[in-house]
N, C-alpha and C positions, 0 to 999 in steps of 0.2 A: 504494500500500500504506500503510495507516495506521501511524503511529508506534507502536512497541511500547514501552509505558511500562515503564521499568526497575523501578518499584515493583511492577508485576504480576509481574515476573520474579524478585522477591526470593527465592522458594523455591529458585531455581537456584543461588544464591550458595553454598549448602552442600548441593548436590544429593545427594552420596553420604552425607551425615550426617543431614540433617533430613528430607527428603522420603521417602527410601527407608526410613529407620529408623521414621518415622511409619507408613508403609505396613506394615512388618513387624509393628509393635505392633498395628495394627488387625486384620491377618490372624490373628495369634497369639491375640488375645483372642476371635476368633470360632471358630477351628478348634482352638485349643489346640495349635498347632504342627502336626506331622505332614506329610502329603503337600503340603498347600497351601502351608505355609511353605517347603518345599524348592523348590516351583514358583516362588514369588516370588523366592527367592534366585537361581534359574536365570535368571529374567528380568532381575534386577538386573545380573548379570554380562554378559549379552548386550547389554543397553541401554548399559552403560558402554563395552563393547568397540565397539559401533556408533558411539557418539559420538566415541570416539578414532579410529576409522577415518575418519569424516567430517572430523575435525580434521586428520588426517594428509594426506588427499587435497588439501585446500585450502591447507594450509600449504606443501605442495610446489609447488602452482600459484602461490601468492603469492610464493614465493622465486625465481621466474624472473627472469632479468635483463631489463632494459628492452626490448631488441630482440626477446626471445622473446614477451613479452606480446602477445596478440591476433594472433599469427602462426598460420598454418594448423597447424603441428605443436603449438603450445600449445593451440589449440582442440580438436584431436583428443585431447590429453591430458586436457582438461576433460571431454570426453564419455566417455572411458574411466573417469574417476573417478566420473562420474554412474552409469554402469552398475554399477560395483563397489558403490557405496552402495545402489543400487536392489536388488541381489541380497541384500546384507546385511539390508536392511530387510524384504524379502520373507521371509527366513528367520525373523526375529523375529516378524513379524506373523502368519504362517500356521503357525509351528512346524514347518516342513517338514523340519528336520534331525533332530528327535527325536520326531516324531509328536504333539507337544502340540497341543491344540485350544483356542485362546484363545476366550473368550466374547465374540466381537466385537460381538454385537447388544445388549449391555448398555449403558445410558447411563452416562456421557456418551461412551463410546468409539464408539458407533454414529454419533454426531454428528460426531466428529472424522474418522472414516473416510469418512462421507458427503461432508464438505467436501473431504477429500483426493482422493477419486475424481472429484469435480466439477472440481477444479483440474487433475487429470490429463487429463480429457477436453478441457478447454480448451487444454492444452499440445499436443494432437494437431494443432490448426490451426496452431500456431506451427511444428511440425515440417514440415508441408506447405508453409508459406510459406518456410521455410529451403530446402527442396528447390527451390522456384522460384528462389531466389537463387543456389543452386549452378548451376542450369542457365544463368542469365544470365552467370555468371562463365565458364562453358565457352564461351559465345559470344564473350565478350571475349577469351578465350585464342586463338580462331581468328584474330582480327584481329591479335593480337600475333605469331602465327606467320607471317602474311603479311608483316608489316613486317620481321620479323627475317630471313626468307628473302630479301627484296628487298635489304635493307641489307648483307647479308653478301657481296654481289657474286656474280659468276659464276664465281669460282674462278680459279686460275692467277695470282693476284696482279694481275689486271687491275682498273683503276679502275671505280668505279660509273658507270653511265650515267644519262642523264636519265630514261629510261623506268623504271629501277629506283627512282630517287628519287620519281618521281610515284606509282608503285605503293605505296611505303611511306607516302608522305604521305596517300594516299587511305585506306589501312587505318587509319592513326592518327587521321585526321579522323573516319572512321566510328566508331571506338572512342570518341573524345571526344563525339560526338553521342549515342551510347548511354549514356555516363556522365551527360551532362547531362540526358537524358530521364529517367534513373533518379532523379536528384536532384529534378527539377522536376515530374515526372508519375509519382509513385510508385504511382498507382492503376491503371496500365495492366496489367490482368491479364484473362485469359479467365474467364468465369463458372465454367466447369468445367475443371479441369486434372487432371494426374496426381496420384495420391496413393499413399502407402505402403500404404493400407488394402486389405484383401481383403474382399470382400463377405461379410458374415456376419450372423447373426441372434441376438439374445439370446433366451434361453428365457423362457417365461412366468414361470417361477420367479424369474428375475432381475428382471423388471419388477414382481413382487409384493413385493420385499424390504422396502419401506417406507422409513423415514427414512434408513436406511443406504445405500439404493440410489437416492437421490433424484435423482442425475444423470440427466437425461432421456434416454430411449432415442433420441428423435428427434435430440438434439444429438450423441449418440454415433454414430448412423448417418450424420449429416451429415459428421462428421469422417472417417469411414471411407470415404465414397463419393466425395468430391471434395476439391479443395484449398480455396481461399478465394474468396469472392465479391468483386465490385468494390468493395463498400462496407466490406469487412473492414479492420480497422485493427490493426496489431501493437501500437501504443501502448495502444489500448483493451483488447486482449486481455490484455496484461500487467497492466493495472489490475484486470481481473476475476480473474486468477489470484492476485494479491496481496491482494485485498479480504478483510478480516476474518481475516487471518493473525495471530492473537494467541497469545501465550505461554500455555500451560495453567497454571492456578493449582494451588496445592498440593493442595487437596482433589480436583481433577480428576485429578492425577497419581496420588494414592492410590487413587481409585475405579477407575482403569483398570489397576491393577497396574504402573504406570509406562509403559504403552504410549503414553500421550499424548505422551511425550517424543520417541520416535523418529518418531511421526507428524508432530509439529511440525518436527522436524529435516529429515525428507525433504520436507515441503512447502516449507520454506525453500530447500533445495537445488534442488528443481524450479523454483521461482520464479527463483532466481539464474541457473541454467543457461539457462533460456528467455530471460531478460533479456540475458544475455551473447551468446547466438546472435543476437538481434535487433540488438544493438549492433554486432556484427562483420559480419554477412552482409546483403547488400541484401535488403530485403523491404518489403512494402507498408505505407506510413504508419508508418515507424519513429519511435519516440519513447522517450527514455531518462529522462524526468522523473519516472518512478514513484518514490515515496518508499520508501526501503529502510532499515530500522533493526532491529538485533538487540540483545538484552541482552548486555552485554560479558562477563558471567560464564559464559556458555555456553562449553563447551570448544572448539567449532568456530566461534564467532561472530567472533572477532578476525580470522581469516584470510579469511573470506568478506567481512567488512566492509572489510578492507584492499584486497581485489581490487575490490570495488564502487567504492571511492573512486578507485583507480588508473584504472579504465576510464572512470569519469565525468570525471575530470580530462583524460584523453586526448580525450574527446569535445569538450572546450572549447578545445582547442588550435586556433590559427588555421588550420593546414593540414588539420585534420580536421573543423572546425566544420560545413562544408557537404558533407562527404563522404557518399557513399551507403552507406558501411560503414566501420567502424573497423579492419577487418582490415589487418594490416601490408602484405600483398601488394597490396591495393587502393590504398593510399597510394603504394606504390612504382610501381605501374602508372601512376597518374595523373601522378606526378612525372616519370618517365622519358619517357612519351609526350608530355607538354607540352614538355619540354626539346627533344626531337627535332623536334617540329613547329616550334618557334621557330627551331631551328638550320637546318632545311631550307627554310623559307619566308620570304624567297626564298633560292635557292641559286645560286651562280655556279660555273661550271666553268672550269678544273679546280678541285677542292677544295683549299683551303690545307692545310698540314700540321696547323695548329691545329684546323681544322674536322674533319679526318679523325680526329684523336685524340678530340675531343669526340663525334664520331659513333660511334666504336668503344666509348667508355665508355657511351653511351646504349644501344647495342645489347646490351652485356653486362648492363646493368641490366634490360632487357626480357627477355633470355634467362633471367636468374635468376628473375624473376617467372613466366615461362612454364613453366619446369621445376617450380617449386613448385606451380603450379596443376595441372600434368599429374600430378604425383606424389601430391598430397594430396586433390584434389576428390572422386575416386571413393571412396577410403576414408572421407572425411568423410561423404559421402552415405550410405554403408552404416551408419556409426555412428548417424546421425540416424534411419535406418530401423530399426535395432535398438532405439533408444530408443522409437520409435513403437510397435513391436510388443511391447516389454516392458511399456509402459504399458497397452496393450490387454489383454495376458495377465494382468498383475497385477490389473487391475480385474475381469476375469472371474473370476479365482481368488478375489478378495475377495468378490464377490457370491455365489459358490458357498458360501464359508465362512459368510457372513452368513445365507444361506438355511438352511443346515444348523443353524446355531446357533439360529435362530428356531424351527425345527421341534423341536429337542431340548428346548426350554424349555416 
């Protein structure tokens, strides 16, 4: 993502005062006040409320304590926040709450929306890749369950036998191999995999929208019909989502009745959430080097920037540098399984009291991870699915509005 020059973002320094007041003066001079002026005022209130909502969501996420960051519950909280922002954005853009019809096809708003829908379509592939990662984590959990079951003994206070130790070691070694394969061979994926998408066809009307609907229908159908190809790269996909994500200038804000502001905000939120998912969850050709910069004077920029910096710093830590995902539970899984393998290979019977204590601690660590995966993976997958379907629905609704706006002019 290209750096966002703060000089370009200077109008945002006094957003409520200069840009919106300039826009009111322009509208008033054309229409002499009246209905259009009240419409602009309504937009101003909603846009400001939307920015505050985005700021609140990410401030709450950035305030999480160290152990919470990048955990499964935290990630679910992030996705909940995204869905809240998406719904607020939809309300502003399509005027669904009070029947307003924004003139979405007028330049430069049509270009901003075209770019936003294009980014959204590209985010669908990330959602599918994340689903693949969730499936892999379910497989890892199965190996954890085997190891835990073996190391908990046969009950009745009887000591562990050699067969149970061997069974646990095999499960943990198999898990280690899977984790190493994920790190060293990230491109092992089937050409066609499951997807959240449901087969559907765009109308001819959607394909004729023009510049505002320039996201290719072929790319849209590709994302809806299968997951990702063997040559697909999460790192490259993030770069394409973040390309040309520039702050709208003052004249562009005025020309769009301020709607360029929430479009830019939602584009930035979309980019950050997809980047965070790729950082946390195992997926194909992960890469976090995408440049991310926001103007400091946007009301929501500080919290998103702080989160980005925290996550990037986590990725540079020694114990996470070569991890297949920054998720807290993955780190704990790797650490506990490695300690247990070292403890049990070789093992002498009977176990010493010290080894039994260490073994019990290792099992408790594995059990904690296993329970977290069991509790959170299914809801997380449903949230990613909801995001996928919301993106598709929002894009379809946007193309409908654009088409109607074209025909009404």
